[in-house]
C-alpha positions as MATLAB code, in Angstrom:
seq = 'MSHDERMGAFDAVMWGIEDDPLLRSVIVALVTTQTVPDRRALTERVERLTRVVPKLRQCVIGNPVSLIPPRWVTETDFDLGYHLRWMALPPGEQDLGGALRIAERAAEQDFDRDRPLWELTIATGLDGEGAAIILKLHHAITDGVGGMMLAATLFDMAPDAPDLGPMPDAPAPGEHLDPVQRLTHGIDYEVQESRGLLQGIADQGIGLARRAMTDPLGSLQGAGTFAASASRLLAPASEPLSPIMTGRSLDVRCALLHAPLGDLKAAGKSVGGTLNDAFMAVVARGLSAYHAGMGADVEALRVNMPVNMRTDAASSGGNAWVPARFAMPLVGATPRDTMRELHPVLLAARTEPALPVSTVVYRLLCTLPNPVATVIAGGLMKGTDVAATNVPGPPFPVYVSGARVTRLVPFAPKGGAALNAALMSYDGTAFLGITIDAAAVTDPDLLVDCLSAALHSVAASG';
ca = [
       0.047   -0.075    0.011;
       1.441    3.400   -0.793;
       1.713    6.087    1.858;
      -0.558    8.343   -0.257;
      -3.515    6.145    0.244;
      -3.927    7.288    3.906;
      -4.943   10.800    4.897;
      -2.429   13.291    6.113;
      -2.704   14.223    9.777;
      -4.434   17.513    9.060;
      -6.926   16.055    6.775;
      -7.837   13.374    9.154;
      -8.398   15.782   12.061;
     -10.487   17.891    9.790;
     -12.405   14.748    8.760;
     -12.681   13.297   12.380;
     -13.903   16.594   14.042;
     -17.097   16.427   12.154;
     -18.480   14.562   14.961;
     -19.489   18.008   15.815;
     -21.545   19.006   12.659;
     -20.798   22.691   13.511;
     -17.099   21.941   12.433;
     -18.065   20.550    8.954;
     -15.487   21.336    6.397;
     -17.692   21.949    3.112;
     -16.097   24.007    0.439;
     -18.566   25.483   -2.141;
     -17.708   27.410   -5.284;
     -20.200   29.184   -7.510;
     -19.227   29.581  -11.249;
     -21.733   31.576  -13.576;
     -21.631   31.366  -17.241;
     -23.080   33.493  -20.251;
     -24.433   30.424  -21.931;
     -25.165   26.848  -21.086;
     -22.046   24.640  -21.274;
     -22.054   21.830  -23.812;
     -23.387   18.838  -21.818;
     -21.535   16.102  -23.645;
     -18.243   18.029  -23.498;
     -18.623   18.954  -19.728;
     -19.588   15.236  -18.794;
     -16.498   14.021  -20.678;
     -14.375   16.714  -19.127;
     -15.540   15.717  -15.578;
     -15.059   11.995  -16.304;
     -11.502   12.744  -17.387;
     -10.831   14.749  -14.112;
     -12.001   11.800  -12.018;
      -9.495    9.589  -13.670;
      -6.475   11.902  -13.209;
      -7.450   13.108   -9.705;
      -7.785    9.849   -7.686;
      -9.505   11.353   -4.642;
     -12.498   12.087   -6.770;
     -13.264    8.525   -7.160;
     -12.228    7.526   -3.535;
     -14.148    7.146   -0.270;
     -12.901    7.300    3.313;
     -12.484    4.162    5.287;
     -11.852    4.551    9.052;
     -13.853    4.532   12.304;
     -14.130    6.917   15.335;
     -11.937    5.139   17.673;
      -8.954    4.350   15.472;
      -5.647    5.998   16.471;
      -4.303    6.193   12.708;
      -5.746    8.296    9.997;
      -8.465    6.884    7.665;
      -7.567    5.544    4.246;
      -8.630    6.714    0.810;
     -10.021    3.754   -1.127;
     -11.084    3.782   -4.845;
     -14.717    3.016   -5.283;
     -15.618   -0.449   -7.031;
     -18.676    1.004   -8.563;
     -18.077    4.671   -9.190;
     -21.323    6.476  -10.478;
     -20.406    9.696  -12.130;
     -24.203   10.435  -12.588;
     -24.511   10.628   -8.815;
     -22.028   13.459   -8.496;
     -22.604   15.413  -11.770;
     -26.224   16.710  -11.835;
     -28.137   18.845  -14.181;
     -31.235   21.049  -13.228;
     -33.233   23.776  -14.537;
     -33.679   26.908  -12.341;
     -37.390   27.087  -11.471;
     -39.523   30.125  -12.525;
     -38.982   33.011  -10.171;
     -35.377   31.728   -9.148;
     -33.754   32.340  -12.448;
     -31.435   35.014  -11.003;
     -28.224   35.178   -8.938;
     -30.483   34.884   -5.783;
     -31.715   31.519   -7.032;
     -28.223   30.461   -7.648;
     -27.152   31.565   -4.189;
     -29.806   29.610   -2.615;
     -28.417   26.458   -4.298;
     -25.029   27.171   -2.946;
     -26.502   27.772    0.539;
     -28.314   24.357    0.620;
     -25.147   22.778   -0.600;
     -23.096   24.326    2.283;
     -25.759   23.120    4.799;
     -25.833   19.583    3.791;
     -23.145   16.840    4.709;
     -21.899   14.390    2.366;
     -22.823   10.664    1.948;
     -19.635    9.405    3.473;
     -19.930    6.128    1.546;
     -19.185    7.900   -1.617;
     -16.498   10.385   -2.939;
     -16.779   13.683   -1.182;
     -17.733   15.880   -4.052;
     -20.765   17.032   -6.081;
     -21.063   19.193   -9.313;
     -24.491   20.695  -10.015;
     -25.100   22.646  -13.201;
     -28.351   24.775  -12.982;
     -29.446   26.063  -16.444;
     -31.700   29.067  -17.116;
     -29.726   31.701  -15.207;
     -30.979   34.989  -16.358;
     -32.609   33.234  -19.342;
     -29.541   32.158  -21.158;
     -26.640   31.176  -18.918;
     -25.867   28.618  -16.120;
     -24.768   28.441  -12.497;
     -22.388   25.770  -11.537;
     -22.038   24.845   -8.075;
     -19.137   22.587   -6.894;
     -19.212   21.202   -3.694;
     -16.167   19.312   -1.956;
     -14.732   18.342    1.260;
     -11.840   20.225    2.613;
     -10.148   16.813    3.181;
      -9.722   16.635   -0.563;
      -8.029   19.850   -0.948;
      -7.601   23.360    0.325;
      -8.694   26.654   -1.570;
      -5.520   26.887   -3.696;
      -5.491   23.282   -4.427;
      -9.317   23.516   -5.310;
      -8.475   26.225   -7.658;
      -5.833   23.945   -9.313;
      -8.497   21.380   -9.672;
     -11.072   23.706  -11.115;
      -8.428   24.936  -13.655;
      -8.550   21.560  -15.288;
     -12.345   22.049  -16.265;
     -11.509   25.602  -17.707;
     -10.311   26.567  -21.176;
      -8.820   29.709  -22.447;
     -10.820   29.743  -25.504;
     -14.323   28.822  -26.367;
     -13.198   25.806  -28.598;
     -11.582   23.301  -26.241;
      -8.267   21.816  -27.226;
      -7.906   18.121  -28.178;
      -6.750   16.473  -24.722;
      -6.065   13.065  -26.310;
      -7.324    9.674  -25.421;
      -9.276    9.260  -22.147;
      -7.085    8.004  -19.391;
      -7.618    4.643  -17.794;
      -9.947    4.597  -14.763;
      -7.997    3.965  -11.593;
      -8.264    0.493  -10.318;
     -10.564   -0.320   -7.437;
      -8.966   -0.133   -3.850;
      -7.977   -2.965   -1.658;
     -10.652   -3.569    1.022;
      -8.670   -5.145    3.856;
      -9.866   -7.545    6.527;
      -9.384   -6.406   10.234;
      -6.102   -8.305   10.585;
      -4.663   -6.551    7.522;
      -6.001   -3.100    8.659;
      -4.198   -3.581   11.948;
      -0.833   -4.639   10.294;
      -0.959   -1.782    7.915;
      -1.892    0.715   10.752;
       0.997   -0.487   12.828;
       3.370   -0.036    9.881;
       2.101    3.376    9.283;
       2.445    4.478   12.818;
       6.018    3.227   12.936;
       6.826    5.144    9.965;
       5.177    8.394   11.228;
       6.704    8.092   14.461;
      10.196    7.675   12.983;
       9.665   10.711   10.872;
       8.477   12.705   13.861;
      11.161   11.769   16.161;
      13.762   12.549   13.316;
      12.232   15.996   12.885;
      12.348   16.535   16.721;
      15.902   15.398   16.745;
      16.835   17.603   13.937;
      15.376   20.609   15.427;
      17.008   19.873   18.779;
      20.467   19.636   17.118;
      19.752   22.984   15.481;
      18.789   24.539   18.803;
      21.969   23.149   20.430;
      24.092   24.635   17.857;
      22.591   28.040   18.086;
      22.853   27.822   21.938;
      26.596   27.237   21.657;
      27.183   29.968   19.027;
      24.840   32.619   20.243;
      23.625   31.855   23.748;
      21.761   35.224   24.268;
      20.026   34.936   20.916;
      19.119   31.498   21.555;
      17.460   32.290   24.642;
      15.390   35.255   22.988;
      14.580   33.084   20.082;
      13.179   30.361   22.468;
      11.107   32.891   24.315;
       9.809   34.226   20.995;
       8.815   30.903   19.893;
       7.159   29.912   23.211;
       5.167   33.152   23.059;
       4.213   32.513   19.491;
       3.162   28.879   20.433;
       1.000   30.257   23.205;
      -0.842   32.546   20.925;
      -1.517   29.798   18.288;
      -2.426   26.904   20.510;
      -4.270   28.691   23.488;
      -7.908   27.396   23.754;
     -10.426   30.075   22.896;
     -13.903   28.632   23.076;
     -15.674   31.987   23.466;
     -15.941   34.533   20.706;
     -14.788   38.098   21.287;
     -17.867   39.597   19.517;
     -20.548   40.245   22.378;
     -23.300   39.507   19.643;
     -22.190   36.927   17.156;
     -22.306   34.163   19.625;
     -24.885   31.716   18.325;
     -23.785   28.918   16.048;
     -25.914   26.651   13.898;
     -26.015   24.738   10.578;
     -27.992   27.459    9.018;
     -26.055   29.187    6.174;
     -26.649   32.324    4.246;
     -24.386   33.160    1.172;
     -23.776   36.492   -0.179;
     -21.674   38.050   -3.001;
     -19.790   41.233   -3.323;
     -17.428   42.361   -6.128;
     -15.278   45.319   -6.946;
     -12.450   45.996   -9.450;
      -9.357   44.098   -8.600;
      -6.920   46.840   -9.612;
      -8.672   49.428   -7.273;
      -8.103   46.990   -4.237;
      -4.585   46.402   -5.097;
      -4.044   50.081   -5.551;
      -5.526   50.725   -2.177;
      -3.076   48.362   -0.509;
      -0.229   49.725   -2.358;
      -1.127   53.233   -1.484;
      -0.077   52.518    2.148;
       2.903   50.359    1.280;
       0.788   47.170    1.743;
      -0.786   44.361   -0.370;
      -4.161   43.251   -1.705;
      -4.664   41.247    1.432;
      -4.249   44.150    3.619;
      -7.041   45.970    1.613;
      -9.159   42.788    1.900;
      -8.880   42.525    5.574;
      -9.526   46.207    6.023;
     -12.908   45.481    4.103;
     -13.695   42.787    6.676;
     -12.523   44.813    9.584;
     -14.364   48.021    8.722;
     -17.385   46.081    7.637;
     -17.850   44.252   10.941;
     -16.979   47.332   12.967;
     -19.986   48.980   11.242;
     -22.025   45.855   11.767;
     -21.604   46.005   15.374;
     -22.209   49.492   15.722;
     -25.405   49.317   13.761;
     -26.490   46.515   16.331;
     -25.661   48.656   19.252;
     -22.646   46.689   20.324;
     -19.085   47.906   21.239;
     -16.007   45.568   20.287;
     -12.422   46.640   19.919;
     -11.062   43.489   18.249;
     -12.336   40.156   16.667;
     -10.607   36.703   16.574;
      -9.639   35.837   13.074;
      -8.646   32.455   11.723;
      -6.592   33.089    8.627;
      -5.015   30.270    6.575;
      -1.285   30.668    5.696;
      -0.659   29.054    2.350;
       2.330   26.367    2.659;
       1.898   25.159   -0.789;
       4.998   24.929   -2.924;
       5.162   25.230   -6.586;
       5.874   21.394   -6.857;
       2.872   20.466   -4.710;
       0.021   18.603   -6.028;
      -3.505   19.852   -6.038;
      -4.607   17.087   -3.583;
      -4.695   17.393    0.155;
      -4.228   20.541    2.270;
      -0.966   22.599    2.519;
      -1.925   25.431    4.951;
      -1.720   26.103    8.597;
      -4.255   28.128   10.499;
      -3.107   31.571   11.898;
      -5.295   32.725   14.654;
      -4.955   36.431   15.955;
      -7.022   39.225   17.392;
      -7.818   41.657   14.763;
      -8.201   45.245   15.855;
     -11.181   47.261   14.503;
      -9.447   50.476   14.044;
      -8.935   53.395   11.651;
     -10.836   56.590   11.060;
     -10.348   56.020    7.283;
      -9.904   53.002    5.075;
      -6.071   53.998    4.743;
      -5.619   54.226    8.347;
      -7.155   50.700    8.853;
      -4.828   49.116    6.276;
      -1.981   50.947    7.998;
      -2.883   49.621   11.253;
      -3.621   45.879   10.244;
      -0.523   45.621    7.904;
       1.896   44.866   10.875;
      -0.910   42.744   12.543;
      -1.279   40.557    9.359;
       2.406   40.293    8.707;
       3.097   39.131   12.232;
       0.221   36.403   11.826;
       1.760   35.252    8.613;
       5.056   34.954   10.048;
       4.447   33.480   13.563;
       7.540   31.394   14.378;
       5.438   28.599   15.796;
       3.330   28.239   12.747;
       5.172   25.087   11.659;
       4.402   23.436   14.988;
       0.757   23.309   13.887;
       1.620   20.290   11.788;
       2.998   18.446   14.859;
      -0.039   19.384   16.884;
      -2.373   17.847   14.172;
      -0.268   14.754   13.866;
      -0.721   14.192   17.795;
      -4.442   15.062   17.499;
      -5.019   12.254   14.786;
      -3.574    9.783   17.278;
      -6.404   10.356   19.555;
     -10.059    9.049   19.307;
     -12.365   11.334   17.404;
     -14.443   12.508   20.378;
     -11.318   13.736   22.156;
      -9.802   15.246   19.110;
     -13.097   16.968   18.437;
     -13.275   18.594   21.843;
      -9.532   19.839   21.576;
      -9.968   21.134   18.166;
     -13.452   22.627   18.949;
     -11.478   24.564   21.706;
      -9.358   26.136   19.028;
     -11.930   26.895   16.528;
     -15.399   27.744   18.124;
     -14.060   31.009   19.653;
     -13.315   32.496   16.094;
     -15.431   35.349   15.264;
     -14.492   35.444   11.650;
     -12.588   33.118    9.090;
     -10.990   34.916    6.209;
      -9.101   33.637    2.989;
      -7.733   35.059   -0.094;
      -7.196   32.784   -3.202;
      -5.930   34.000   -6.441;
      -7.857   32.884   -9.516;
      -7.326   33.227  -13.342;
      -6.367   36.767  -14.551;
      -7.869   36.372  -17.945;
     -11.262   35.100  -19.306;
     -11.710   31.206  -18.963;
     -14.472   29.004  -20.405;
     -16.224   25.753  -19.378;
     -17.169   23.639  -22.323;
     -17.735   26.469  -24.679;
     -19.445   28.875  -22.221;
     -17.729   31.890  -21.056;
     -17.107   32.285  -17.230;
     -18.608   35.500  -15.786;
     -18.058   35.078  -12.038;
     -15.906   32.759   -9.817;
     -17.020   32.975   -6.286;
     -15.861   30.935   -3.239;
     -17.813   29.972   -0.334;
     -15.367   28.565    2.341;
     -16.565   26.672    5.401;
     -17.465   28.579    8.719;
     -15.394   26.021   10.632;
     -16.925   27.093   13.819;
     -16.837   30.986   13.138;
     -19.789   33.312   12.792;
     -18.902   33.776    9.177;
     -16.181   33.348    6.507;
     -15.216   35.865    4.050;
     -13.337   34.604    1.024;
     -11.786   36.589   -1.579;
     -11.043   35.281   -5.238;
      -9.738   37.246   -8.068;
     -10.862   36.655  -11.685;
     -10.247   38.532  -14.935;
      -9.782   41.995  -13.253;
     -12.539   41.535  -10.562;
     -12.438   40.723   -7.079;
     -15.156   38.354   -6.017;
     -15.997   38.281   -2.143;
     -18.075   35.333   -1.109;
     -19.456   35.572    2.335;
     -20.603   32.350    4.172;
     -22.781   33.440    7.260;
     -24.136   31.429   10.213;
     -27.605   32.871   10.619;
     -27.627   32.262   14.258;
     -24.681   34.160   14.852;
     -25.470   36.993   12.365;
     -29.203   37.732   13.295;
     -29.300   40.671   10.681;
     -27.517   39.286    7.572;
     -28.847   42.083    5.286;
     -27.229   44.711    7.610;
     -23.998   42.761    7.617;
     -23.921   42.495    4.018;
     -24.757   46.287    3.541;
     -21.902   47.135    5.909;
     -19.454   44.919    4.156;
     -20.556   46.373    0.862;
     -20.111   49.898    1.870;
     -16.658   49.043    3.222;
     -15.516   47.232    0.136;
     -16.395   50.339   -2.113;
     -14.718   52.708    0.464;
     -11.550   50.745    0.518;
     -11.542   50.225   -3.257;
     -11.930   54.006   -3.693;
      -8.976   54.982   -1.303;
      -6.395   54.035   -3.707;
];
């Protein structure tokens, strides 16, 4: 059995903690097109994708009390028709609002865990001519950047699709092990993982010893900095900082905002910052205005922001990010003031010395029974007020089986937070997908209005 057939530690924890449904990790993406994609061509393209990306034909085999990660096993009777679905938007629902309601239902519902963890729905009749494509997949398959890499295989750079050559062979069905074989393979996996973990700890220890001998004072200061960083990242925080966004539920509302990408980049650059600084200023100013509108005072909110660790050589499968948690101050009289105040905070969050230790923590968590790991992970996640992620998309127009794409919008999982704000750039536009917990945000229309005003004020500040 190859090592790749077993979940990585981070993916295994994300899978296991869904014993608590509030911690589900469902990614939804909304793609709209000017016309309806060619059905035969799109079906063939998706079939090809499932043959070259093994996880799209694999289900997860494991159990709640296992101390080793579950395995990915290729289905013996994979049914593309279950995962690829066509529907017509009903009368009165043939607008963007109707498409968003499909996305909301997809985000609320769990997967059939006896099947591969993805679904693709093409809803025709959008505004009379186009289509809404709703992609739903589990976070254990990939992260946002990897998901964009997967989606790219569905896109073409011209209306006429290139010749992709012969259809690849379908992957062979996976091996279903008896209890003795599962135990044997599990022990072998744990031995290999333990060796790797111990070797990593030993290597770090040797490095620390060398630094201690060559620079004793610097070594002590570095150790103190690392300890403080680890404390910030790993300290339990089960209560949100917001006095009003405290409820949590499975009820999802999806909202979509957009602004010229160049304007947001110029705004960040105007204060010596980046697009991400402008994006997070939108989030901070929008949430500050929402709290004021609800009559609540708040000085900071706890943010969960993924830091991408993916290398150029990394595949699109699995997750390659670590979570940075930090308190985001809601400050700044003007958009530029907010960006200036946030820039060092965001830079510090992305460069926390202890970020790499998150990998070790998740490897340890996945050795615990799911109920125990869920309690621990929940203590790290449920006190989050807002999750925020920024994923780059294609900078030029793309097509899906002959139909031009007009929008690319991510709706990232709440993961215990009151909302998740996800930014994706596409063809000169910044699309902001907001996944809202309706129990936490009791006036979602007000929140969307506040975020919209913040988006346009930040975009105009450059």
